[in-house]
N, C-alpha and C positions, 0 to 999 in steps of 0.2 A: 513162790508161785501164787500164793494167795493174793499178794500185793498186785502182781501182774494181772490176775483175773479181775480184781476190783477196778484197776485202771482201765482195762479194756471195756468193762461193763459201763463205766462212767462215760467213756468216749462215744458209746452208742446212744447216750442220752442227748436228744436234740437241744435241750436247754443248757447244756454244759458248753461254755465257750473256752474255758481254760482250765488246765490241771497243773498243779505244782508238785514236784518231787523234792522233798527236803531231807537233809541229813548232814552229818559231819563229813569232812573231806576224806576220801579214800574208801568209803563204804560201798561204792559201786553205783552211784546215781547215773553216771554217764552210760555205763554198761546196760543198766535197766532201761534207760531212754532209747538206746540203740535197739534193744530187743523189742520194745514197744513199737518203734518205727517199722522194724522188719515184719512184725506180726500184723500190724495194721495194714501194711502194704500187701502182704500175701493174702490176707482175708478180704482185700478190696473194700475196706471199711470207708475209705475216702477216695475221691477221684485222683487226688494228688497228695503225696506224702513227701515232705522235705525235712531232712535232718541236718541241722547246722550246729557245730560245736563252737561255742563262744568262750574265749579265755578272758581273763581279767584285763589284759591289754587288748582292748577291742579295736578292730579295724572296720569301721562302718562300711567303707567301700567294698571290702572283701565280703562282709556278711551279706550286703545287698546283692553282690554279684553271684554268690553261691545260691542264694534263694532264687534269683532270677534264672540262673542257668538250669537249676533242677526243675523249674516250672516251665522251661522252654520259652522264657520271655527275653525280650531285648529292651533295655532302657533307651529311650530316644535321647535322653539327656545323659551325656557321658560324664559330666561333672558330678562331684560328690554331692553338691547341693541339689542338683537336678534329680539325681537318683533318690536322694533322701525325700525330696518333695513327692515323688511317686508313692513312696511308702507312707508318707504322712497323710496322704489322702485316705489310705486304708485305715490308719489310726483315727483319723477324724470321723470316718463313718462309724467305727466302733464307739468312739466317744459320744457321738450323737445318739446312737442306739441306747447307750447306758444312761445318758443325761436327759434324753427326750428330744424329738425332732423340733420342738417349739423354739430351740435356740437358733435354728437356721432362719435367717431373714428377720430377726427381731432385734431388740435393743441389747440382747445378750450375746449376739453373734461375735462381736469383736473381742470381748473379754473371754468368751468361751474358747475361741481359737487360740488366744494367748495361753490359757490354762492348758489346752490340749498340747501345745508345743512344749510346755514345761514337763509334760509326761515323757518326752523323749522317745515316743513310740513304744514304750514298755507296756505290754498288755496289763500287767498287774497294776501299774500306775494309772493307765487309762481307765480301766474298769473301776478301780477303787475310788478314784477322785470323782469320776463322772457320776457314779451312784451316790456319793456323799453330797454332791451339789444338786442332784435332781430336785426340781421344784423349789429351790432356794431363791431368795430375792437377789436383785442385782448387786446390792452392797456386799452380800455374802460371797458372791463370785469374785468381786474385786478384792475382798479381804483374803480369800483363798489364794488368789494369784500373787498377792504380796507375800504370803507365807511361803509359797513354792519357790519364790525367787530369792529367799534368804538362804544362806549357806546351810548345808545339812549338818545336823548335830550328831550323826552317827560316828562311832569310832570302830565299827566292825568292818574289817577289810573284806569279808566275804559278802557283804550286803551292798547292792547297787544303791548309791545315795538317793537317786530319784525314786526308787521303789520304797526306800525307807521313809522318805518324806510323805509319800502317798499313804502308807500305813499309819504313820504318825498323825497325819491330818485326819484320817478316818477315826482314829482313836480319840483325838482331841475333840471331835464333834459329838461324841457320846455324852449324854447328860447324866451327871451324878457319878460319885466314886464307885458305888456298888456295880453299876453297869460297866464301868471301865474295868473293874476287877474281874467280873465274869468274862469279859472279852479277853483279858490277858490269860485267865485260867484256861479257857477253851483253846486259845492259841498255843499256850505253852505245853499243855498236857494232852491235847487232842481228845479230851473227854467228850463223848457224844450223848450220854444218857443223863436224864434229869436226876436220877438217884445218885450217880457218881458226882455230879456237880454239887448236889446237896451235901454229900458227905465231905467233900473237899472244902466246900465253902464254909461249912460249920466248923470243920477242924481248923481252918485258917482264920476264923473269926471275921469273915467278910460281911456278915449281915448285922447291921446295927439295930439294937432294940428288939432282937428276935430271940426268944427263950424256948419256944416250943417247936417240935419237929414239923407240926402242921403249918405253923406260921412260916417257917423256913422254906418248906416245900412251895407254899403259895408265892413267897417272895422270889424264889428261883424261877417259877413258871412266868411270873410277871416280867422278870428281867429278860428271860429268853424270848418272850413275846415281843418285847421292845426291840431286841436285836433282830428279830424276824420282820418287824413292822415295815421296814423299808422295802423288803421283798414283796410283802403283801400289797403295799401301796403301788409298787410297780405293776403287779398283776392287774389291779383295779384300773390303773391308767392305761395299760396296754389294751384291756378289754373295751374300755370306754372309747379309746381312740379308734379301735376297729369299728365300733358301732358308728362313730362319726364318719369314718371313711365310707362305710357301706351306705349311709344315708345321704352322702354328699355327691357320689359319682353319678354319671349319666344313667346307669342302670341301677338305680338306688333300690335298697331293700324296702319292701312295702312296710309302711309305718304300722299297719295293723299287726304285722308279725312281731314287730318290736314291742308293741303295747301288750299283745297277748302273751308274750314271753314273761311278763311280770317284772321287767327291769326298770320301768319308769320310776317307781318309788326309790330305787337305789340311786338313779341319776339325780333325783331331787335331794337325796341325802348328801350326795357328793357336792352339790351346790354349797353346802354349809361347811365344807372342809377348808376353813381359813388357813389351816396349817399346810395345805397342799394346793396352792393356787393353780398349778397346771391341771390337776384333776377337776377343779372347779371350772376351769376354762373349757375343757373337753366335754364335761357334763352339760354345761350351758349351751354349747354348740349342738349337742345331740338333741336336747329338749327344744332348742330353737328350730331345728330342722323338723321335728315332729309337729310342732305348733304351726308350721307353715302349710300344712296339708288341709285336711277336712275339718269341719266343725267338731266331729267326734274326736279327732286327734287332738285338737286344742283342749277339748274337755278332759281328756286323759291327763294332760299336763296340769291343767287348772285344778282338777279334783284332788291331785296329790299335793297341793299346797305350794306350787312353784311360784305363783305370782308375788306374794309378799317377800319371798326370798330374792327373786329377781330385783324387786324394788330396793331391797337392802343392798344388793350387790352394785347398785348404781353409785355407791360410795366406796367401792373396792379400790385399793391402791393400784390395781392392775388395769391398764388401758384396755387390754384385750378382753378381760372379764367384763368390764363395763360395756364394751361394744356389743358383746354377745348378749348381755342382759337387755340392753336397749332394743336390740333386734328382736329378741324373744318377746318382749312386751309389745312391740309393734305387730308381730305375727298374731299374738293372742288377741289383741284389740281389733285387728282387721276383720271387717265384714261380720262382726258380732257385737251388736249394741250391749248385750248382757255382759260379755267379757270386757268390752270397752269400759263400761261403768264399774266393773270389778277393779280394773287397773286404776281408774281414777279414784275409786273408793279407797285404794291402798296408798293414796297420797303419792302417786308416781310422778305427777306433773312437775312439781318444783325441782326434784333431783334430775328429772329429764332436761328441764330448761338449763340446769347447771352445766350439763354436758355440752350444751350449745353455746352457752355464754362464756365458759371458762377454758374451752379447748379449741385449738386450731387444726386438729387432725381432720383432714378432708373426709376420710371414710366415716369417721364418727359423725361429722356434720350431716353427711348424706343420710345415714341410717337414722340418726336422731330426728332429723327434719321429717323424714317419712313416717316415723313412729308418731311424732307430734301431730301430723295431719290425720293419722288414723284415729287419734283420740278426739279430734274435732268433728268427725263425720259419723255417718250411720243413720238409719231410720228405725225408731225415732231418734231425733237429734239429742246430743247430751245437753244437760242443763247449762245454759250459756255462762252463768257465773262461775261454773266449775272450770271452764276452759278460757274464760276471759284473760287470766294472767299470761297466756301465751302470746297475746297480741304484740307487746313490745318486742319480743324475740322474733316473731314472724316478720315484723316491720324491719328488723335488721337483716334477716335472712334473704329478703327479696332483693337486697343490694349485693348479694354474693355474685361472684364471677362464674360460679359453677352452675351449669344448667340443671343438674339434678337437684341441687339445693333450691335454686330459684323456682323450679317447677313444683316441687312439693310444698314450698312455702306459699306459693300462689294457690295451690290446691287447698291448703289449710285455711287460708283467708276466705276462699270461696265458700268452703263448708260452714264457716262461722256466720256468714250472712246469707246462707242458703234458705233460711226459713222465711225470708221476706218481711221480717219484723223491722220497722224503722229504727227502733232504739238499738238493735243489734247492728244494723247497717251503719248507724251513726258512730257506734263504738269502733268499727273498722275504719271509718273515715277519720275519726279522731286520732287513730294510731299513726296517721300521716303517710299512709301507703299509696294513696291514689295517684300522685304524680309519677311514682315509680311504676305502678301497674300500667298506667297509660303508655309510658315509654316502652314497656315490655311488649306492647301490641306491635312493635316493629322489630321484635327479636327474631333472629334467623332460626332458632330452635323451635321445631314443631311442638314439642311438649310444653316448653315455656309459654309460647304464644297461646296454645289451647287453654292452659290453666289461667293465664292472665285474662283472656277473653271471658272465661267463666266468671271470674271475680268482678271484673268491670261490669258485666251484664247483671250480676246480682245486685250490685250497688245502684246501677242505673234504674232498676225497677223499684227503687224506694220512692219517697215523696218528691215533690217538685224541686225542693232545694237540694236534695241529694243527687237527683238526676242532673240538675244544673251544674253542680260541682264537678261531675265527671266531664261535662261539656267544657267547662272553664279550664279543666286540666289539659285540654287539647286532644280529646279522644276522637273527634269527628274526622280530622285529616287522616289519622291512622286507619279508621274504619273505611274511608274512601279507598285507601290503598289496598285493603283486604278484599274489597268488592271487585276492583278492576285488575289487580295483579294476578299472576298465575299461582294461586293458592289452592289447596285441597278443597273439595266441596264442603267438608265439615267445617272448615275455617270460614268460608263464605256464609254458611248457614248460621254460625254463631254471630257473625257480624250483622246479618239481617235481624237476628233476634234482639241484639242490643239496640239497633236502630228502632225496632218496633217498640221497645221500652221507652225510648226517647220521644218518638212521635205520639206516644200515648199521653204525653205531658201537655203543657199549655202552648199558646200560639208562639211565644218567644222561642220555645224549644223546637217547635216545628220549623220556624223560620231559620233557626241555626242549622238544621238539617238541609234545608233548601240552599242556604248560602254556602254550605260546604260542598255543594255539587253532588249530593248523594242520591237525589231522586232519579236522575237518568240511569245510573248503574242499577238502582233497585228495579226500575221498570224493565231493564234489559234482562235481569235475572228472572223477573216475573214472567217474562215471555219465553226465555230460552233455557233456563236451568232445569236440573232434575226436580222431580216433584216436591221433595221435602224442602228444598230451598225456595221453591215457588210459594210454599205455604207460609214461610216466615216473611218473605217479601210481601205477600198479600196482607199479612197482619200489619206490616210497617205502613203500607199505603192506606189500608182501611183505617188505622188509628189516626192517620193524618187527616182523613176526610171527616172524622168526628170532631176533632179539636181545632181544625184549621179555619182560617177566614175564607171568605169567598175568593179572594185573590190567590190565596195559597192553594185552594182546591182547583182553581182555573189553571194554575201552574202545573199541578199534577196532570191535568188533562193534556196540556200542551206537551208534556213529556211523554205522552202516549200510553197512559195507564188503562184506558177504557178497554181496548181490545184484549190484552192479557187477562183482565178481570173477567171479561165475558167468556174467554176460553176456559177458565177454571170452573165455570158453572157446570162443566161436564165431569168434574173430578169425583172420585169415589168417597171423598171425605165430607160428610154432611156439615161438619163444623166450618170447613173452608168454603163450602158453597154458601153458607150463611154469611160468613165474613165478606165474601165478594158481593153478595146481594146487597148487604148494608152499605158497602162502599159505593156501589153503583147508585143506590138510592140517594145517598148524600150528594153525589155528583149531579144527579138529576134534579135535586132540590135547587142547587145553584143555577142550573140551566133554566129552571122554571122562573127563578127570581130575575135572571137576566132577561128572559122573554117579556116579563112584565115591566121592566124598567128601561130596557134598551130598545129604542124605536127603530134603530138601524137593522135589527135582525127580524123584525116583524113578529107575528104571532106564532113563533116556532121555538121549541126547546131544542137548541142546537145539539145538546148532549144526548137527547133522546134519538136524534138522527144518527149520531155517531154510534150509539148502541145498536141501532138497527143495521148500520153498515157493517158492524163487527159480528153480525148474526146473533147478537145478544137477545133481541126480542124473541126470536124463535126458541132459544134456550129457556128464557124466563117463562114463556108460555108452557113449555113442557114440564117445567118444575112444579107447576100446579098439580101434577099427577104424582109428585114425590110423596113417599109414605112418611117422611119426616114432617111433623105438623108445623114446626116453625118455618121450614122452607116453603111449604105449601102456602101458609098465610102470608109470608113476606112477598113471595112472587105474585100472589093474587093482588095484594095491596099496591105493588109497583105498577102492575098492569092497569088497575082501576084508576090510579092517580095520574099516570102519564100516557096511557094508551086506552082511553075510555072505550068500553064495549068489547074488550078483547079478553074478557075473563072466561076461562074454561072451567066447567064444573069438576070438582075433585073426584078422583077415582082411587080410593084407598086400596092398598094392597099391591100397587104397581111400584116396585122398588126401582128407583132411578139411581143406579150406582154402577160404576165400572169395575174392571179387574186390574187396573194399573197398579203395578208393584213399585214400591220405593226402590230406587237404584242403590241406596245406601241406608243403613239403619238410621233412624232419627236420633242423632247424637244428643240433642237436647233432652230427649226423653229418657236416656239411660244414665245421665249424670246425677 
């Protein structure tokens, strides 16, 4: 009766998946099992209770049928193999639970399924072998499979060979003779207390080099702890996996609750468990998720010393652990110059580049390229020499066929030359990336195109030779297509910005813009586009009026630039008003020179007439009342030079500005 109560009590424990009843033949094991089944069913301990008696001469089909009938199930597969397959699915689910879900969909899956099949659906084999292999490396799985496929060495008729092999395998994986002896002692005698193990172990002489009772007690406790360690590891893994799932789903657990619970230091400790790679992997995922949130969340991960450990894990033999570590370092470095410098200071760059240079895994390339770009950016910018080594790798990555890799590689290159320093721009050019970057200006992916535009624009604002190099790589025809084709306004804006950098160059570069047919589309945007594109187009035209020849400026006028420049004199941006005034002044200078040299037009500045026809004169007169000093002075000077006697006295305090809102955020300002 005592045994029955113990068994029923154990069955109520949700952590118990299996119970064994052992004893010699004829002592009533079957009768006891029947009584347990009856009692469990009457007490409604489980929704379904099935009792099947299995003899030594097993009929698999009969066993399957009995179980299915008593559960009210019907096998869709009537063949023995089909019915066995239905039961194998359940055995596989149990196997995954014991070994860890990581085996599904990984390099372990094929060999894991073969190992599970060797268990023949026996729960004792499934549980024992799966737990023994949990967190083991692939070669250990393969070696275990080889052992399971060998003929069983048991001579005991009452022991199922598969079950014997499972227990034998579990025993063989124990380290040291003392541990194996304790395992056998517990299994043979059913001793449960430390004191009893101590007495039996001492009496049998199991403890080598131990002469005192205190030493023996300590040795026993150590050995028992080792036997339990697998179970403790499983608890740690289960808990960490649950945290990972809670942080990863759509309704994720708030990271501040995780941090306040005090578990972050434990997860950092788990990162160092080289003996338990699956726990390392889950802990890395949890910390990566936390570091993806706010700056304070990143700080919690950093303050507990995770960064140097993540850097060390970039050399882990596990692809999955390396990927999570790369991702975590990218999250930590993102949008935080201080943490970015910390990651660089821990010498993360070279092992990160190794992930990109030595591995073809696409997911790793995507994540590592993104992380690399995070190390190149931020305000203030990183010390250039710290990140210079990434240039050859980025130069390779822009040739990838994957748009995520290309986009992030272009972003990284853009950030490297974002400071406007010619020596840094030259280093990017020397990496040989410009022809590829220019070609990407025709890429169909919006993200690739945007980042390529950024990089080309940053290079084009270098010195004359650097700008000319971009032109010689064939950028202008691509820019023309971006101006006239059906692209997003932000793309057209970037294109205008690049052209403004080119027209800020010398006469040869301005002529290249003219010859490429870019002026007409620029003027069209200056007249008809949304305001923030008009601003960039105005810069492009104005820059050309400063560096261009008289013939080039006359070409600008023939393309119709005067009227849209006059219209922008009403805009609310004082800087653009000034840009347009200076452009008009430069055009009027050419008109004045033409008046003095061309006898056919008489004593008339034909461009002054065109300004008047565009109602520009009235606008310039009103600008004398603008409270911006430069605008006031420039408008007064233009009136005095080209329309003598039309100067209006200044009236400070009268703000001349409108309320026109940008239709889209100025993309150049936020990059």
